[in-house]
N, C-alpha and C positions, 0 to 999 in steps of 0.2 A: 383814318379810314376814308376812302373816297365817298362822295355823296351818292345817293341812290340805293335802291333795295339790293339785297344780297340774293344771288341765285343759288339754289340748293337742289341736289338730286339724290336719289337713293344711292347709298354707297354700294359699290360692287367690290367685295373683298375676297381674299383668298378663301374664306369660309364658303363663299358662294360658288367658287370654281371647283366643282366636285370632280375628283379623279375618276377615270373609267372604272376602276375596281370598286369604287364606293357607290356607284350608281345603283339604285334599287333594282333596276331591271337586269343587272348583271350578278345579282346574288342568287344563291340556290333557292328553290321554291319554298322550302321550310323557313328559311331566314326571312324571305319576303313576307310570308304569311304572319310570322311572329311580329315582325316590325309593323305591319299594317294593324295588327290587333292592338299592340301597345300604343301606337300613334292614335288610333281611333279611341282607345280607352282614355288617353290623356285629353284628347279633344272633348270627350264627353264630360270628363271632370271639369274642364275649363268652362264649358257651357253651363253646367249645373251650379258650380261655385259662383259664377258671375250672376246667374239668376237669383241665387240666394243672397248675394251681396246687395243686389238692387232691391230685393224684398226687404232687407234690413235698412234701406235708405242709405247705404254706402254709395259714395260717388267717386269718380276717377280722380287720381292725383298723379303728379309727375315725380318719378325717381330720377334725379339728374346725376349724370356721371361726368367726370372731368374729360374734356375733349382735348385733342392735340392736332397739330398740323405744321406745315411749313409756311413760308410767306406767300406761297402760291395756292395752297389748298388747305383745308382742315376738315376733321371729322367730328361730328357731334353725336353723342349716344345718350339716350334716355329711355325710360320705360314708363308706361302708364299702368297703374294698378288701382284696384278698389280699396277704399279705406273709409272709416267712419267720418262723418262731417265734422269739421273743426280740426281734424288731424291732418294738417297740411304738410308736415315733414315727418320723416320716419326716424324715430330714435333707434340707437343701437340696442338690439335685443338678442337673446339667445337664438341660435340659428334655427331651432325647431319652429319658432314663431315667425321666422322670415321665409323658411323654406317653402311654405305653402301660401305665399301671397297670391291673391287672386288677380290674374292679369286682366286688364281692361282693354280689350281689343278695339281697333278702329275708332280711336278717340281723337277728336280734333284738338291739335296742340298749336299754340302760338309761340313762335320762337323769334328772338332777336339777339343780336350781338352788339354790345355797347350801344343799345337802344336803336340800332339800325335793323329794320324788319327783314326777316327771311321770307321771300315771297313765293317761291315756286317749289314744286316737287316733280319727280319724274316716275312714271309707271311704265316699265318696259321701254319702248322707244318713243312714247308719247309724253310730252311735257305738258303738265296741267297747271294753269295759273289760277290762283285764288283771286277773286275780285278785291280791289282796294276798298277799304272801309275808312273813309276820311273822317267819320264821326268819332273814331277812337283816338284818344290822346296819344297813345303809343300804337302806331299802326302796324304792329307785327302781324303778319298774315299767318294763316293756319295751314297745317298739314295733318296727316293722319298716321297714327301708330299702326303696326301690323296686327295680325290676329292674336299674337301673344303679348301685345303691348309695346314691342320694341320699336324704336325709331333710331335709325342709323343713317345720318345724312352726310353727304359730301358737299362742302361749301366751296364754291368757286369765287373767291374774292382775295385779293392781295391784302394781307394784314401785316401790321408792324410786329416784329418779334416782341415777345413778352407775354403777359397774362391779360386776357380779355374777359369781360363779364358776359355770360350767357344767361338769358332769362327765358324760362319756360312757363307757360300758364295754360290752364284748362278752365272750362266753365265752372263757376261757383267755388273756385279755389284762389287763394292768394298766389301770386307768382313765386316761383322758386328760382334760385340762382346757383350757378356753378362756374367753374373756370374753363377757359379755353387757352391752352398753352401753345403759343406759336414759337417754333424752333427755327432759327436761321438755317437755310439750306446748306450753308458751308460749314456747319458745326461738325467737327471731325470725329468726335467720340460720343457714344451714348451707352447707357447701362440697361440691360434687360435682366430683371431679377425675378426669380421664383418667389413665392410667398410662403407656402406650407413647409415648415421646418427649415426654411432659409432665413426669413426675417421673423416668423411667428411660430411658436411651438404648437405643432399640430399632432405630432407623434404618429405620422402616417404609417410607419412600419408596423405599428401595433393597431390593427384594424379597429377593435372596439374602443380603444382609447381615442383614436382619431374621430370616430363617429360621435363619441361623447363630447369631445372638445368642440366639434363643429356645430352640433345640434343643441347642446344643453349648457355649455359653460357661458357664464355671464361675460359679455364682451369686455367689461371693465376689469375682468380678472384674467383675460388672455395675456400670455406672457410673450415678450419679445425674446428671440434667441440670444443667449448670452454673448455680449460683446458686439453684436451686429449693429445696433444703433450708432455706436461710436465709430465703427468701421465705415458705415455709409456716410456719416457726417464728415469723416476725413476724405472720403472720395469726393464729396460735394465741394469741400474746400480746395482740393487738388484740381478738380475739373469743374469749375463754377458754372460753365455753360453747358455741361453735359445733361441731357434729359434722362430721367429715370422712368422706365416702364416696368410695371409689375404684372407678372403672369401668374394665374392660379387656376387649378382645376376645379375650384369651388364655383358654384353658380352665382349669377348676378344677384340673386336674392340676398346673399350675405355681404354684398359690397359695403354696406354701412359699417358692419362690424370690422372688416379689414381696414377700411379707411380710418375708423376710430383708433385702431392700434397704430397705424402709421403716424397719425397726428400725435397721439399720446406719448410715443416713444421718440419723437424727433427725427423720424426717417424723412429723407427728402420727398417732397410731394411729387406726384406724377400720375399719369393715367393708369387705371387698373383695367386689365383685359381679362375678363372672366369668361365662363361658358354658359350656354343656355341650360337651364334645369330641365326643360322639356325636350322630348325626342323630336328632332327636326325631320322634315320629310326627306331631305336630300341625303344626309349621312347619319341619320338616326342619332344616337348619343355618342359624341366623339370621345375617344379615349384620351387620357391625360397627355400621352405622347402626341397624338394627332392634334389635340388642341394647341399645345405649345408650338408644334411645328407650323401650324397654320398661322398663328399670330406672329411668330418670329419671321416667317416668310413675308407676311404683310408689312412688318416694320422694315425689312430689308428693301421691299419694293417702295414703301413710302419715303424712305430716306436713302436713296441710292449712293450718296457720297459719304455716308456715315459708316464708321467701323464701330463694332459693339463689344463691350465687355459683358460676358454672360456669367451670372451668379446663380447657383442652385445648390442642391444637396444630393446625396446618394441614397436617400430614403425611397425614392421612386425611380424614375428612369432618366433623370436629368443628365448623368454622364453620357449615356448613349445618344440621347436626344440632342444635346449640345454638340456632340461629335458629328452627328448627321448634318446639323446646321453649318458647321465649319467646313465639311466636305462639299456641301451643295453650294456654298458661297466662299470660294477661295479668296483669302485676303480681307474678308469682311469681319472676321472675328479676331479681335486684338488680344484677348486673354479670356480664360475660363477659371472661375473660382468655385470650388465644390466644398460645401460644409459636410463633414463626415458625421453621419448620425447612425449608421448601421453597424459600427464595429462591435457593439454589445449584443447585436441580434444575429448577424450573419457576416459573411466576409464582405468588406467594403467594396463597392463597385467603383472601378476606376474608369476614367475616360479612355476609350480606345485610342490607339496611336494616331495622332494628327499633328500637323505642323503648326501648332498653336501652344503657347505657354499655358500650363495647367497648374493650379495651386490648390492645395488641400489643407483643411484644418477643422478641428471639432468645434471651435468657437470663433466668434468674430475677431477676438484678439489674436488668435493664431493666424487667421487669414490676413489680418492687417499687417502682422510682422513679416509675412512672406510676400504678400501680393502688393502691398502699398508702394514699396520702392519701385516695383515695375510700373505701376500706374503713374507714379511721379515722373518716371523716365518717359513714358508715353506722352504725358502732358508737356514736357519740355520739348520733345521732338515735334509735337503738333504745333507748339508756339513758334518754333524755328521755321517750320514749313509754311505756316501762315505769314510769317514775316517775309520770307523769301517771295511768296506769291504776291504779297502787297508791294514789295519793292519792284518785282517784275512788271506788275500792272502799272505802277507809277512811271517806270521807264518807258513802257509802251505808249503811255498817254503823252 
């Protein structure tokens, strides 16, 4: 990493770019009124719960999430929440105990990457620099989380491919660490995977079962979908350089439970892209389809030279959502894999007709038997293409 501080700015993502139809001012008056009431009620709960947390002498801590990026830019995401003193890290607990974490808004956070300080932040078009504090041994400078405790930063620094260490710290807490995964810009293939009922048994088609699993089941007893860990491990061996991105309609509050299942079952590590639990001012509470489209489009924008393998299930709207992605980005979707979970509940939903290979199977073993040969062929074609590009580059030099 080059010497000198790292420049960071607030990330402007697809989530921030609200479509004309979703703008509050373009909604019917009744919808606007209901949304204002819910947003105001949630804001009141946030203020009251934060006041009570402070009254109990709880203090802010950082919930770190795995970041990602290319060699030219990267994104760091974390959240500040209130917790009892001495509880610096959050253990995996049933979702009901995580769903109502108290956000600590406007908290000063110190960030560094591989011990190099992150120095700046950006508010609108004005860049604000924190003063250097030479008295600190590690002179990571501070920035502030937003009103709900979220911090989403765009890092403008060329980093080497691989895994980097990110350190977050707030006052009166020990620093916490997470990973920043830097992916080479020329990486040909990546994997976007759903979580609920694709890698983790959630039972979304049965509403009450899904609610129980998310809110009350012990994370240590959450089950992986049969055969999926082995299937994902084979994909990792076949495409060793391919990054894995996990999308879920679950809120960020349950990130630690999902991360626990990923680690415990040997799934390839990768960034989790979840959604806000709170109603946001711009688009209120995004639907599952909207959430997945937003982040899939963000990844398409972040990695313009990468093709993606999409993995999901037919328990929600993954088939039609993935078809929309393939239609919006011709040539960018290499294959789609759908785990069939609804055959015992209703007629299975199939992907609408698109010019992309689609594979189905009720278990990871079924998908592996049909889809893996195609992925292996993609890997060979990508290797040949990269070899040709390397030879052409050498000849031009």
